[in-house]
gemmi code that builds the backbone of each chain (N, CA, C; Angstrom):
import gemmi

chains = {
    "A": [
        ("MET", (102.616, 126.905, 126.293), (102.215, 127.793, 125.181), (102.386, 127.087, 123.839)),
        ("LEU", (103.604, 126.517, 123.667), (103.875, 125.809, 122.415), (102.897, 124.660, 122.225)),
        ("GLY", (102.580, 124.024, 123.361), (101.642, 122.907, 123.317), (100.291, 123.332, 122.788)),
        ("ILE", (99.824, 124.484, 123.260), (98.507, 124.972, 122.840), (98.512, 125.312, 121.352)),
        ("ILE", (99.624, 125.946, 120.911), (99.711, 126.315, 119.481), (99.682, 125.067, 118.608)),
        ("THR", (100.503, 124.049, 118.994), (100.517, 122.800, 118.225), (99.124, 122.198, 118.162)),
        ("PHE", (98.470, 122.200, 119.311), (97.123, 121.631, 119.390), (96.167, 122.342, 118.453)),
        ("LEU", (96.203, 123.681, 118.473), (95.286, 124.452, 117.627), (95.579, 124.246, 116.145)),
        ("VAL", (96.896, 124.166, 115.814), (97.274, 123.948, 114.416), (96.773, 122.585, 113.948)),
        ("LEU", (96.985, 121.566, 114.788), (96.525, 120.217, 114.439), (95.008, 120.187, 114.271)),
        ("LEU", (94.320, 120.900, 115.168), (92.858, 120.943, 115.119), (92.393, 121.583, 113.817)),
        ("ALA", (93.053, 122.688, 113.458), (92.675, 123.398, 112.230), (92.962, 122.537, 111.006)),
        ("LEU", (94.154, 121.900, 110.988), (94.507, 121.016, 109.871), (93.499, 119.882, 109.764)),
        ("GLY", (93.194, 119.295, 110.909), (92.237, 118.177, 110.943), (90.884, 118.601, 110.424)),
        ("TYR", (90.437, 119.774, 110.860), (89.122, 120.250, 110.438), (89.113, 120.519, 108.936)),
        ("GLY", (90.118, 121.268, 108.478), (90.179, 121.644, 107.049), (90.240, 120.429, 106.154)),
        ("PHE", (91.292, 119.609, 106.324), (91.480, 118.454, 105.442), (90.384, 117.416, 105.649)),
        ("GLY", (90.016, 117.210, 106.913), (89.001, 116.198, 107.222), (87.685, 116.491, 106.539)),
        ("GLN", (87.232, 117.748, 106.656), (85.964, 118.127, 106.024), (86.056, 118.023, 104.510)),
        ("TRP", (87.219, 118.421, 103.966), (87.403, 118.376, 102.519), (87.369, 116.934, 102.020)),
        ("PHE", (88.101, 116.056, 102.721), (88.102, 114.628, 102.350), (86.692, 114.066, 102.408)),
        ("GLU", (85.975, 114.432, 103.497), (84.659, 113.861, 103.704), (83.700, 114.307, 102.612)),
        ("ARG", (83.751, 115.595, 102.272), (82.824, 116.093, 101.264), (83.103, 115.462, 99.902)),
        ("SER", (84.390, 115.386, 99.523), (84.678, 114.815, 98.205), (84.373, 113.319, 98.197)),
        ("HIS", (84.565, 112.657, 99.336), (84.244, 111.236, 99.406), (82.748, 111.011, 99.237)),
        ("TYR", (81.926, 111.816, 99.942), (80.477, 111.675, 99.812), (80.022, 111.941, 98.387)),
        ("ARG", (80.650, 112.915, 97.731), (80.288, 113.192, 96.338), (80.534, 111.971, 95.467)),
        ("SER", (81.722, 111.371, 95.629), (82.069, 110.210, 94.801), (81.184, 109.017, 95.152)),
        ("ILE", (80.825, 108.864, 96.436), (79.945, 107.759, 96.837), (78.585, 107.892, 96.166)),
        ("LEU", (78.005, 109.094, 96.217), (76.673, 109.307, 95.640), (76.677, 109.061, 94.138)),
        ("GLU", (77.754, 109.533, 93.498), (77.884, 109.359, 92.051), (77.930, 107.881, 91.679)),
        ("ARG", (78.791, 107.141, 92.382), (78.972, 105.719, 92.042), (77.768, 104.885, 92.447)),
        ("GLU", (77.075, 105.294, 93.525), (75.857, 104.565, 93.907), (74.814, 104.672, 92.808)),
        ("GLN", (74.758, 105.852, 92.198), (73.819, 106.065, 91.097), (74.173, 105.170, 89.902)),
        ("GLU", (75.498, 105.077, 89.628), (75.987, 104.269, 88.508), (75.684, 102.783, 88.698)),
        ("LEU", (75.780, 102.329, 89.945), (75.716, 100.890, 90.225), (74.358, 100.451, 90.744)),
        ("LYS", (73.351, 101.322, 90.639), (72.074, 100.977, 91.277), (71.343, 99.830, 90.575)),
        ("ASP", (71.753, 99.529, 89.332), (71.102, 98.428, 88.606), (71.508, 97.061, 89.151)),
        ("LEU", (72.684, 96.992, 89.763), (73.155, 95.719, 90.313), (72.504, 95.519, 91.674)),
        ("LEU", (71.518, 94.625, 91.695), (70.723, 94.447, 92.907), (71.470, 93.654, 93.972)),
        ("ILE", (71.170, 93.979, 95.219), (71.614, 93.137, 96.322), (70.360, 92.546, 96.944)),
        ("ILE", (70.276, 91.238, 97.013), (69.126, 90.607, 97.665), (69.622, 89.992, 98.951)),
        ("GLN", (69.038, 90.456, 100.050), (69.563, 90.061, 101.353), (68.851, 88.783, 101.799)),
        ("SER", (69.161, 87.672, 101.109), (68.451, 86.429, 101.411), (69.376, 85.254, 101.168)),
        ("LYS", (69.200, 84.209, 101.953), (69.994, 83.006, 101.741), (69.299, 82.072, 100.775)),
        ("ILE", (67.995, 82.281, 100.613), (67.227, 81.450, 99.695), (67.343, 82.050, 98.307)),
        ("ILE", (67.705, 81.213, 97.339), (67.941, 81.742, 96.002), (66.598, 81.982, 95.302)),
        ("PRO", (66.323, 83.231, 94.866), (65.058, 83.496, 94.179), (64.988, 82.727, 92.854)),
        ("PRO", (63.787, 82.265, 92.466), (63.616, 81.403, 91.300), (64.346, 81.834, 90.013)),
        ("PRO", (64.336, 83.127, 89.636), (64.991, 83.453, 88.367), (66.492, 83.148, 88.346)),
        ("PHE", (67.101, 82.991, 89.510), (68.546, 82.769, 89.545), (68.910, 81.342, 89.934)),
        ("SER", (67.861, 80.495, 90.107), (68.160, 79.175, 90.655), (68.756, 78.208, 89.634)),
        ("SER", (68.772, 78.574, 88.363), (69.479, 77.721, 87.411), (70.150, 78.590, 86.350)),
        ("GLY", (71.159, 78.005, 85.709), (71.866, 78.738, 84.660), (72.762, 79.843, 85.170)),
        ("HIS", (73.146, 79.747, 86.443), (74.048, 80.759, 86.991), (75.249, 80.109, 87.661)),
        ("GLU", (76.378, 80.801, 87.539), (77.555, 80.412, 88.293), (77.643, 81.339, 89.506)),
        ("THR", (78.167, 80.848, 90.625), (78.287, 81.750, 91.768), (79.745, 81.905, 92.169)),
        ("PHE", (80.063, 83.046, 92.686), (81.401, 83.240, 93.266), (81.334, 84.317, 94.343)),
        ("LEU", (82.338, 84.266, 95.223), (82.375, 85.197, 96.351), (82.956, 86.540, 95.899)),
        ("VAL", (82.294, 87.639, 96.243), (82.868, 88.959, 95.975), (83.022, 89.699, 97.297)),
        ("ASP", (84.035, 90.546, 97.374), (84.168, 91.343, 98.583), (84.730, 92.724, 98.273)),
        ("GLY", (84.525, 93.619, 99.197), (85.069, 94.960, 99.063), (85.456, 95.445, 100.434)),
        ("SER", (86.596, 96.121, 100.528), (86.985, 96.601, 101.846), (87.673, 97.943, 101.740)),
        ("VAL", (87.654, 98.669, 102.823), (88.314, 99.975, 102.858), (88.743, 100.269, 104.294)),
        ("VAL", (89.886, 100.939, 104.413), (90.330, 101.392, 105.730), (90.257, 102.910, 105.732)),
        ("ILE", (89.478, 103.470, 106.633), (89.329, 104.919, 106.691), (89.778, 105.412, 108.051)),
        ("SER", (90.443, 106.558, 108.029), (91.019, 107.095, 109.250), (90.237, 108.328, 109.713)),
        ("VAL", (90.158, 108.501, 111.011), (89.531, 109.727, 111.533), (90.528, 110.875, 111.428)),
        ("ASP", (90.057, 112.094, 111.550), (90.997, 113.212, 111.619), (91.048, 113.756, 113.054)),
        ("TYR", (91.984, 114.628, 113.279), (92.237, 115.149, 114.628), (91.019, 115.843, 115.210)),
        ("PHE", (90.322, 116.585, 114.335), (89.153, 117.335, 114.780), (88.050, 116.398, 115.272)),
        ("LYS", (87.817, 115.350, 114.484), (86.782, 114.373, 114.859), (87.095, 113.724, 116.197)),
        ("GLN", (88.380, 113.363, 116.367), (88.771, 112.734, 117.630), (88.528, 113.667, 118.799)),
        ("PHE", (88.816, 114.958, 118.568), (88.654, 115.955, 119.626), (87.176, 116.098, 119.991)),
        ("VAL", (86.326, 116.224, 118.963), (84.895, 116.382, 119.199), (84.326, 115.156, 119.908)),
        ("ALA", (84.784, 113.964, 119.467), (84.309, 112.732, 120.095), (84.742, 112.677, 121.552)),
        ("GLY", (85.942, 113.183, 121.845), (86.438, 113.237, 123.214), (85.544, 114.115, 124.078)),
        ("LEU", (85.160, 115.288, 123.529), (84.261, 116.188, 124.252), (82.911, 115.517, 124.504)),
        ("ARG", (82.434, 114.832, 123.466), (81.139, 114.151, 123.558), (81.095, 113.137, 124.692)),
        ("ASN", (82.274, 112.573, 124.981), (82.317, 111.562, 126.028), (81.944, 112.116, 127.393)),
        ("PHE", (82.096, 113.426, 127.570), (81.723, 114.028, 128.853), (80.217, 114.096, 129.007)),
        ("VAL", (79.544, 114.546, 127.933), (78.107, 114.818, 128.072), (77.226, 113.706, 127.519)),
        ("GLY", (77.809, 112.821, 126.717), (77.008, 111.745, 126.131), (76.207, 112.240, 124.949)),
        ("GLY", (75.529, 111.313, 124.259), (74.696, 111.707, 123.115), (75.280, 111.257, 121.798)),
        ("ARG", (74.723, 111.727, 120.708), (75.178, 111.323, 119.372), (76.569, 111.832, 119.078)),
        ("VAL", (77.395, 110.955, 118.537), (78.729, 111.368, 118.111), (78.704, 111.450, 116.581)),
        ("THR", (78.177, 112.545, 116.078), (77.976, 112.697, 114.630), (79.242, 112.503, 113.793)),
        ("PRO", (80.416, 113.016, 114.214), (81.606, 112.827, 113.380), (81.923, 111.356, 113.132)),
        ("TYR", (81.698, 110.505, 114.133), (81.972, 109.082, 113.935), (80.870, 108.405, 113.137)),
        ("GLU", (79.648, 108.900, 113.267), (78.556, 108.334, 112.474), (78.845, 108.447, 110.987)),
        ("THR", (79.281, 109.651, 110.573), (79.557, 109.831, 109.143), (80.764, 109.002, 108.721)),
        ("LEU", (81.729, 108.871, 109.614), (82.919, 108.077, 109.288), (82.547, 106.616, 108.997)),
        ("LEU", (81.747, 106.029, 109.879), (81.374, 104.624, 109.711), (80.457, 104.450, 108.506)),
        ("ASP", (79.574, 105.417, 108.299), (78.668, 105.377, 107.154), (79.454, 105.385, 105.850)),
        ("ARG", (80.468, 106.267, 105.772), (81.289, 106.335, 104.563), (82.014, 105.023, 104.330)),
        ("ALA", (82.558, 104.467, 105.411), (83.330, 103.230, 105.280), (82.452, 102.100, 104.746)),
        ("ARG", (81.254, 101.949, 105.302), (80.364, 100.862, 104.873), (79.924, 101.037, 103.434)),
        ("ARG", (79.534, 102.265, 103.090), (79.046, 102.476, 101.729), (80.152, 102.291, 100.706)),
        ("GLU", (81.373, 102.696, 101.073), (82.510, 102.504, 100.169), (82.784, 101.008, 99.975)),
        ("ALA", (82.697, 100.245, 101.061), (82.939, 98.799, 100.967), (81.920, 98.144, 100.042)),
        ("ILE", (80.649, 98.516, 100.194), (79.595, 97.980, 99.323), (79.863, 98.341, 97.868)),
        ("LEU", (80.283, 99.587, 97.634), (80.539, 100.024, 96.259), (81.673, 99.230, 95.633)),
        ("ARG", (82.731, 98.986, 96.414), (83.868, 98.226, 95.868), (83.469, 96.790, 95.553)),
        ("MET", (82.616, 96.239, 96.432), (82.126, 94.883, 96.177), (81.311, 94.859, 94.893)),
        ("LYS", (80.421, 95.851, 94.735), (79.583, 95.917, 93.542), (80.430, 96.109, 92.280)),
        ("GLU", (81.490, 96.925, 92.399), (82.360, 97.150, 91.246), (83.031, 95.852, 90.814)),
        ("GLU", (83.481, 95.072, 91.805), (84.115, 93.787, 91.480), (83.112, 92.871, 90.790)),
        ("ALA", (81.877, 92.837, 91.321), (80.852, 91.967, 90.752), (80.506, 92.401, 89.331)),
        ("LYS", (80.380, 93.700, 89.144), (79.989, 94.220, 87.832), (81.071, 93.954, 86.793)),
        ("ALA", (82.345, 94.071, 87.222), (83.458, 93.856, 86.294), (83.428, 92.446, 85.721)),
        ("SER", (82.924, 91.479, 86.498), (82.880, 90.122, 85.954), (81.504, 89.786, 85.386)),
        ("GLY", (80.609, 90.759, 85.319), (79.344, 90.566, 84.611), (78.217, 89.956, 85.423)),
        ("ALA", (78.314, 90.022, 86.760), (77.254, 89.450, 87.594), (75.988, 90.295, 87.499)),
        ("ASP", (74.822, 89.676, 87.719), (73.603, 90.481, 87.685), (72.898, 90.596, 89.032)),
        ("VAL", (73.350, 89.867, 90.053), (72.754, 90.032, 91.380), (73.751, 89.550, 92.439)),
        ("ILE", (73.659, 90.117, 93.634), (74.498, 89.661, 94.752), (73.570, 89.244, 95.887)),
        ("LEU", (73.811, 88.059, 96.433), (72.964, 87.553, 97.512), (73.709, 87.523, 98.848)),
        ("ASN", (72.938, 87.628, 99.911), (73.431, 87.368, 101.262), (74.673, 88.178, 101.642)),
        ("VAL", (74.550, 89.488, 101.594), (75.691, 90.341, 101.918), (75.868, 90.461, 103.429)),
        ("LYS", (77.104, 90.327, 103.859), (77.426, 90.479, 105.278), (78.421, 91.623, 105.451)),
        ("TYR", (78.290, 92.322, 106.561), (79.222, 93.400, 106.892), (80.134, 92.953, 108.015)),
        ("GLU", (81.314, 93.564, 108.027), (82.237, 93.298, 109.128), (82.993, 94.597, 109.378)),
        ("MET", (83.111, 94.946, 110.635), (83.723, 96.226, 110.978), (84.807, 95.961, 111.994)),
        ("CYS", (85.952, 96.599, 111.838), (87.012, 96.375, 112.810), (87.827, 97.643, 112.985)),
        ("SER", (88.143, 97.977, 114.219), (88.990, 99.135, 114.459), (90.431, 98.647, 114.455)),
        ("ILE", (91.227, 99.041, 113.456), (92.539, 98.405, 113.309), (93.695, 99.245, 113.820)),
        ("TYR", (93.499, 100.494, 114.055), (94.607, 101.316, 114.531), (94.089, 102.214, 115.624)),
        ("LYS", (94.697, 102.116, 116.783), (94.210, 102.924, 117.894), (94.823, 104.309, 117.864)),
        ("GLY", (93.990, 105.306, 118.073), (94.487, 106.678, 118.122), (94.908, 107.029, 119.530)),
        ("ARG", (94.886, 108.307, 119.839), (95.292, 108.756, 121.171), (94.354, 108.197, 122.236)),
        ("ARG", (94.870, 107.917, 123.371), (94.110, 107.432, 124.522), (93.170, 106.295, 124.139)),
        ("ASN", (93.657, 105.440, 123.239), (92.888, 104.259, 122.846), (91.553, 104.573, 122.156)),
        ("SER", (91.426, 105.773, 121.614), (90.213, 106.090, 120.853), (90.327, 105.434, 119.480)),
        ("ILE", (89.242, 105.452, 118.715), (89.275, 104.852, 117.387), (90.213, 105.666, 116.501)),
        ("GLY", (91.139, 104.983, 115.838), (92.036, 105.672, 114.923), (91.595, 105.442, 113.495)),
        ("SER", (91.654, 104.180, 113.057), (91.206, 103.830, 111.719), (90.265, 102.641, 111.822)),
        ("VAL", (89.258, 102.637, 110.959), (88.350, 101.501, 110.947), (88.402, 100.815, 109.594)),
        ("GLU", (88.268, 99.502, 109.614), (88.159, 98.773, 108.374), (86.714, 98.317, 108.224)),
        ("ALA", (86.150, 98.550, 107.050), (84.824, 98.013, 106.755), (84.991, 96.984, 105.653)),
        ("LEU", (84.335, 95.844, 105.832), (84.375, 94.795, 104.826), (82.937, 94.410, 104.494)),
        ("ALA", (82.663, 94.223, 103.219), (81.354, 93.714, 102.806), (81.611, 92.554, 101.864)),
        ("TYR", (80.883, 91.450, 102.046), (81.065, 90.332, 101.124), (79.747, 89.638, 100.878)),
        ("GLY", (79.650, 89.000, 99.747), (78.424, 88.303, 99.382), (78.677, 87.376, 98.216)),
        ("THR", (77.638, 86.687, 97.787), (77.770, 85.761, 96.672), (77.179, 86.389, 95.423)),
        ("ALA", (77.993, 86.510, 94.389), (77.531, 87.104, 93.134), (77.050, 86.013, 92.195)),
        ("PHE", (76.002, 86.288, 91.459), (75.442, 85.341, 90.501), (75.743, 85.810, 89.094)),
        ("LEU", (76.426, 84.935, 88.364), (76.864, 85.258, 87.016), (76.114, 84.358, 86.040)),
        ("PRO", (75.348, 84.943, 85.116), (74.629, 84.089, 84.167), (75.603, 83.350, 83.254)),
        ("ILE", (75.396, 82.050, 83.094), (76.253, 81.264, 82.208), (75.819, 81.527, 80.779)),
        ("LYS", (76.788, 81.876, 79.959), (76.450, 82.132, 78.549), (76.249, 80.801, 77.844)),
        ("THR", (75.038, 80.572, 77.377), (74.752, 79.308, 76.703), (75.104, 79.426, 75.223)),
        ("MET", (75.661, 78.336, 74.709), (76.032, 78.325, 73.273), (74.734, 78.278, 72.460)),
        ("PRO", (74.661, 79.020, 71.387), (73.457, 78.922, 70.557), (73.306, 77.526, 69.972)),
        ("VAL", (72.089, 77.014, 70.031), (71.830, 75.648, 69.528), (71.816, 75.673, 67.996)),
        ("VAL", (72.635, 74.801, 67.416), (72.700, 74.745, 65.946), (71.615, 73.781, 65.444)),
        ("GLU", (70.785, 74.282, 64.590), (69.706, 73.404, 64.082), (70.187, 72.635, 62.864)),
        ("ARG", (69.781, 71.389, 62.826), (70.200, 70.553, 61.705), (69.063, 70.337, 60.740)),
    ],
    "B": [
        ("MET", (85.246, 75.942, 94.729), (84.138, 76.900, 94.725), (83.886, 77.420, 96.140)),
        ("ILE", (83.794, 78.719, 96.261), (83.543, 79.318, 97.570), (82.274, 80.144, 97.495)),
        ("SER", (81.434, 80.015, 98.499), (80.187, 80.767, 98.495), (79.779, 81.054, 99.927)),
        ("ASN", (79.098, 82.163, 100.141), (78.586, 82.349, 101.499), (77.092, 82.033, 101.583)),
        ("LEU", (76.600, 81.291, 100.589), (75.251, 80.739, 100.685), (75.358, 79.309, 101.206)),
        ("GLU", (74.226, 78.694, 101.466), (74.275, 77.323, 101.975), (74.108, 76.294, 100.872)),
        ("LEU", (73.920, 76.779, 99.641), (73.845, 75.850, 98.520), (74.306, 76.557, 97.256)),
        ("ILE", (74.550, 75.782, 96.231), (74.958, 76.347, 94.956), (73.900, 75.945, 93.934)),
        ("PRO", (73.361, 76.900, 93.174), (72.248, 76.578, 92.284), (72.596, 75.485, 91.278)),
        ("GLY", (71.713, 74.530, 91.135), (71.897, 73.484, 90.138), (72.836, 72.362, 90.554)),
        ("LYS", (73.345, 72.414, 91.813), (74.259, 71.360, 92.260), (73.708, 70.752, 93.538)),
        ("ARG", (74.019, 69.457, 93.734), (73.592, 68.824, 94.986), (74.788, 68.500, 95.853)),
        ("ILE", (74.597, 68.662, 97.158), (75.670, 68.321, 98.090), (75.617, 66.822, 98.332)),
        ("SER", (76.718, 66.113, 98.068), (76.672, 64.675, 98.290), (77.296, 64.278, 99.617)),
        ("LYS", (78.138, 65.146, 100.191), (78.778, 64.778, 101.451), (79.240, 66.026, 102.201)),
        ("HIS", (79.010, 66.037, 103.494), (79.529, 67.121, 104.333), (80.823, 66.682, 104.989)),
        ("LEU", (81.824, 67.544, 105.007), (83.121, 67.162, 105.574), (83.525, 68.009, 106.781)),
        ("GLY", (82.624, 68.810, 107.273), (82.916, 69.568, 108.495), (83.514, 70.938, 108.252)),
        ("LEU", (83.882, 71.559, 109.355), (84.364, 72.939, 109.330), (85.810, 73.026, 108.837)),
        ("VAL", (86.074, 73.975, 107.954), (87.462, 74.272, 107.585), (87.723, 75.743, 107.870)),
        ("GLN", (88.985, 76.041, 108.156), (89.312, 77.430, 108.497), (90.713, 77.806, 108.042)),
        ("GLY", (90.923, 79.079, 107.888), (92.247, 79.579, 107.543), (92.431, 80.918, 108.211)),
        ("SER", (93.649, 81.174, 108.702), (93.838, 82.473, 109.338), (95.243, 82.967, 109.095)),
        ("THR", (95.442, 84.244, 109.247), (96.773, 84.805, 109.154), (96.837, 86.051, 110.027)),
        ("VAL", (97.986, 86.265, 110.641), (98.186, 87.479, 111.443), (99.204, 88.332, 110.713)),
        ("ARG", (98.850, 89.544, 110.442), (99.745, 90.439, 109.712), (100.045, 91.673, 110.542)),
        ("SER", (101.257, 92.158, 110.402), (101.537, 93.436, 111.038), (102.029, 94.408, 109.977)),
        ("LYS", (101.958, 95.660, 110.313), (102.314, 96.711, 109.390), (103.738, 97.155, 109.674)),
        ("HIS", (104.503, 97.515, 108.639), (105.859, 97.973, 108.949), (105.822, 99.436, 109.410)),
        ("VAL", (106.961, 99.863, 109.957), (107.016, 101.154, 110.645), (106.594, 102.316, 109.737)),
        ("GLY", (107.027, 102.251, 108.479), (106.697, 103.325, 107.541), (105.197, 103.509, 107.431)),
        ("ARG", (104.516, 102.382, 107.316), (103.060, 102.449, 107.180), (102.401, 102.952, 108.461)),
        ("ASP", (102.970, 102.531, 109.612), (102.429, 103.012, 110.882), (102.592, 104.513, 111.004)),
        ("PHE", (103.727, 104.993, 110.494), (103.989, 106.420, 110.533), (102.956, 107.157, 109.677)),
        ("MET", (102.700, 106.617, 108.487), (101.700, 107.212, 107.603), (100.320, 107.209, 108.265)),
        ("ALA", (100.011, 106.109, 108.958), (98.715, 106.012, 109.623), (98.598, 107.078, 110.704)),
        ("GLY", (99.701, 107.324, 111.413), (99.713, 108.369, 112.428), (99.415, 109.725, 111.819)),
        ("LEU", (100.045, 109.997, 110.659), (99.797, 111.257, 109.953), (98.344, 111.356, 109.521)),
        ("LYS", (97.854, 110.253, 108.949), (96.475, 110.250, 108.450), (95.474, 110.451, 109.575)),
        ("ASN", (95.879, 110.085, 110.799), (94.979, 110.298, 111.926), (94.788, 111.769, 112.235)),
        ("ILE", (95.656, 112.607, 111.664), (95.456, 114.052, 111.824), (94.571, 114.589, 110.700)),
        ("PHE", (94.862, 114.109, 109.474), (94.172, 114.682, 108.309), (92.888, 113.950, 107.925)),
        ("GLY", (92.768, 112.711, 108.305), (91.619, 111.912, 107.864), (91.856, 111.375, 106.473)),
        ("GLY", (90.911, 110.580, 105.950), (91.038, 110.042, 104.600), (91.315, 108.560, 104.600)),
        ("GLU", (91.421, 107.984, 103.399), (91.610, 106.547, 103.291), (93.058, 106.163, 103.461)),
        ("LEU", (93.305, 105.023, 104.119), (94.655, 104.486, 104.237), (94.801, 103.380, 103.204)),
        ("LYS", (95.281, 103.763, 101.993), (95.326, 102.804, 100.889), (96.237, 101.631, 101.200)),
        ("GLY", (97.367, 101.929, 101.882), (98.319, 100.877, 102.215), (97.695, 99.801, 103.078)),
        ("TYR", (96.928, 100.231, 104.079), (96.266, 99.280, 104.970), (95.181, 98.500, 104.243)),
        ("THR", (94.442, 99.204, 103.379), (93.387, 98.523, 102.637), (93.967, 97.360, 101.846)),
        ("GLU", (95.088, 97.644, 101.137), (95.725, 96.596, 100.332), (96.273, 95.479, 101.206)),
        ("LEU", (96.913, 95.884, 102.304), (97.509, 94.894, 103.211), (96.462, 93.922, 103.741)),
        ("LEU", (95.341, 94.464, 104.181), (94.295, 93.607, 104.741), (93.646, 92.762, 103.655)),
        ("GLN", (93.537, 93.340, 102.456), (92.963, 92.591, 101.341), (93.850, 91.380, 100.993)),
        ("ASP", (95.170, 91.633, 100.928), (96.136, 90.547, 100.664), (96.035, 89.481, 101.746)),
        ("ALA", (95.995, 89.942, 103.001), (95.958, 89.009, 104.119), (94.693, 88.167, 104.064)),
        ("ARG", (93.583, 88.781, 103.691), (92.321, 88.054, 103.637), (92.376, 86.998, 102.542)),
        ("GLU", (93.005, 87.368, 101.399), (93.156, 86.383, 100.323), (93.972, 85.193, 100.798)),
        ("GLU", (95.008, 85.469, 101.611), (95.839, 84.372, 102.112), (95.045, 83.474, 103.066)),
        ("ALA", (94.233, 84.101, 103.908), (93.405, 83.314, 104.834), (92.462, 82.400, 104.046)),
        ("VAL", (91.870, 82.945, 102.980), (90.972, 82.148, 102.145), (91.753, 81.018, 101.470)),
        ("ALA", (92.958, 81.329, 100.994), (93.775, 80.308, 100.331), (94.090, 79.161, 101.288)),
        ("ARG", (94.379, 79.493, 102.542), (94.663, 78.442, 103.540), (93.435, 77.601, 103.832)),
        ("MET", (92.282, 78.285, 103.874), (91.036, 77.551, 104.103), (90.772, 76.587, 102.950)),
        ("VAL", (90.981, 77.071, 101.720), (90.743, 76.241, 100.541), (91.709, 75.057, 100.512)),
        ("GLU", (92.951, 75.321, 100.916), (93.961, 74.257, 100.968), (93.537, 73.148, 101.932)),
        ("GLN", (93.055, 73.581, 103.087), (92.591, 72.594, 104.078), (91.396, 71.814, 103.538)),
        ("ALA", (90.500, 72.525, 102.860), (89.312, 71.863, 102.316), (89.700, 70.834, 101.259)),
        ("SER", (90.629, 71.202, 100.376), (90.970, 70.257, 99.312), (91.783, 69.092, 99.848)),
        ("SER", (92.507, 69.304, 100.969), (93.275, 68.198, 101.538), (92.368, 67.135, 102.157)),
        ("ILE", (91.145, 67.496, 102.524), (90.233, 66.467, 103.033), (89.250, 66.021, 101.955)),
        ("GLY", (89.497, 66.434, 100.732), (88.734, 65.902, 99.609), (87.481, 66.672, 99.245)),
        ("ALA", (87.353, 67.897, 99.737), (86.168, 68.692, 99.391), (86.410, 69.421, 98.068)),
        ("ASN", (85.334, 69.740, 97.369), (85.509, 70.570, 96.182), (84.749, 71.889, 96.259)),
        ("ALA", (84.160, 72.164, 97.413), (83.515, 73.463, 97.605), (83.472, 73.807, 99.084)),
        ("VAL", (83.480, 75.098, 99.375), (83.315, 75.558, 100.756), (82.097, 76.468, 100.781)),
        ("LEU", (81.128, 76.101, 101.607), (79.895, 76.878, 101.664), (79.786, 77.657, 102.961)),
        ("ASN", (78.883, 78.652, 102.945), (78.586, 79.445, 104.132), (79.845, 80.055, 104.765)),
        ("VAL", (80.659, 80.664, 103.893), (81.925, 81.234, 104.357), (81.682, 82.530, 105.127)),
        ("ARG", (82.429, 82.694, 106.218), (82.369, 83.937, 107.001), (83.779, 84.476, 107.182)),
        ("PHE", (83.870, 85.805, 107.257), (85.158, 86.442, 107.531), (85.103, 87.117, 108.887)),
        ("SER", (86.244, 87.208, 109.520), (86.297, 87.955, 110.766), (87.667, 88.610, 110.888)),
        ("THR", (87.685, 89.834, 111.328), (88.935, 90.578, 111.501), (89.019, 91.010, 112.951)),
        ("SER", (90.172, 90.820, 113.567), (90.300, 91.368, 114.911), (91.681, 91.966, 115.063)),
        ("SER", (91.761, 93.089, 115.745), (93.081, 93.678, 115.951), (93.603, 93.156, 117.276)),
        ("ILE", (94.778, 92.572, 117.211), (95.325, 91.879, 118.371), (96.082, 92.860, 119.256)),
        ("THR", (97.063, 93.552, 118.645), (97.659, 94.700, 119.318), (97.450, 95.864, 118.359)),
        ("SER", (97.969, 97.025, 118.693), (97.730, 98.140, 117.779), (98.555, 97.978, 116.497)),
        ("GLY", (99.488, 97.025, 116.490), (100.334, 96.880, 115.311), (99.984, 95.696, 114.429)),
        ("ALA", (99.093, 94.810, 114.862), (98.828, 93.608, 114.087), (97.346, 93.277, 114.065)),
        ("ALA", (96.929, 92.638, 112.984), (95.528, 92.246, 112.870), (95.452, 90.787, 112.438)),
        ("GLU", (94.454, 90.091, 112.940), (94.252, 88.723, 112.509), (93.063, 88.669, 111.560)),
        ("LEU", (93.268, 88.008, 110.422), (92.210, 87.802, 109.463), (91.853, 86.335, 109.479)),
        ("PHE", (90.591, 86.053, 109.531), (90.153, 84.693, 109.750), (89.006, 84.385, 108.797)),
        ("ALA", (89.056, 83.237, 108.156), (87.964, 82.826, 107.272), (87.585, 81.402, 107.613)),
        ("TYR", (86.290, 81.115, 107.647), (85.871, 79.747, 107.955), (84.613, 79.405, 107.187)),
        ("GLY", (84.406, 78.114, 107.002), (83.238, 77.693, 106.252), (83.044, 76.198, 106.369)),
        ("SER", (82.060, 75.707, 105.656), (81.711, 74.299, 105.723), (82.183, 73.613, 104.444)),
        ("ALA", (83.042, 72.599, 104.600), (83.573, 71.909, 103.423), (82.593, 70.836, 102.968)),
        ("VAL", (82.335, 70.786, 101.674), (81.391, 69.797, 101.157), (81.904, 69.211, 99.835)),
        ("VAL", (81.348, 68.069, 99.491), (81.605, 67.499, 98.171), (80.361, 67.730, 97.326)),
        ("MET", (80.548, 68.358, 96.191), (79.438, 68.645, 95.278), (79.435, 67.636, 94.145)),
        ("GLU", (78.262, 67.320, 93.674), (78.192, 66.415, 92.539), (78.598, 67.117, 91.252)),
    ],
}
model = gemmi.Model(1)
for chain_id, residues in chains.items():
    chain = gemmi.Chain(chain_id)
    for i, (resn, *xyz) in enumerate(residues, 1):
        res = gemmi.Residue()
        res.name, res.seqid = resn, gemmi.SeqId(i, " ")
        for name, pos in zip(("N", "CA", "C"), xyz):
            atom = gemmi.Atom()
            atom.name, atom.element = name, gemmi.Element(name[0])
            atom.pos, atom.b_iso = gemmi.Position(*pos), 0.0
            res.add_atom(atom)
        chain.add_residue(res)
    model.add_chain(chain)
structure = gemmi.Structure()
structure.add_model(model)
structure.setup_entities()
């Protein structure tokens, strides 16, 4: 009996807080994506002509560790019986990736870069939950930022 | 200079020096593991882990750069990162790239 009560309480807590975290996170993601949309990402190893000279390059990265909630784990467990889309995990991974990209863009913007090339993603499950299910995932995004070199004004004699 | 492209604009590669790598294995202390357990009920970001992995990744890059400069390179190109969880308590962060001499 006590076991069932604990389970239901955990499920309710997981659902309440989990949904709240997710909604506020998505709000902040959408807001910041709008803010940072001017900083282009070009998914190419070949440097486009406008950036091939007069630029300095440096590596930028962004990472985040996001945890599932109890409710999501429970739903995913149920899904394992019947198969099909596991929507709670889809949104979790989507949030993690988009947050990683945003952090990378923020780092690039802070140093005045105008474009990021060749972005790579990396995903890792770093903490195992119950019965070896996914507990927390780390998303990493990295790329090369191009920073225009400020040229000194030419003094005419 | 570190880049994950295969060249750096306006510079020429004068010599290739082969693969360089750096890695570090980090584990989390009990307090943080406890917090992670709690967060697994409520969901949300694990700020402690984010910072820990970020620090560890910087160290892996620093080791890679150290190896590159010890063989006389001044840039590492085509850098890749990889993270793997070894046990549930520790993660390995790994960075590798191609060491080159730039003009």
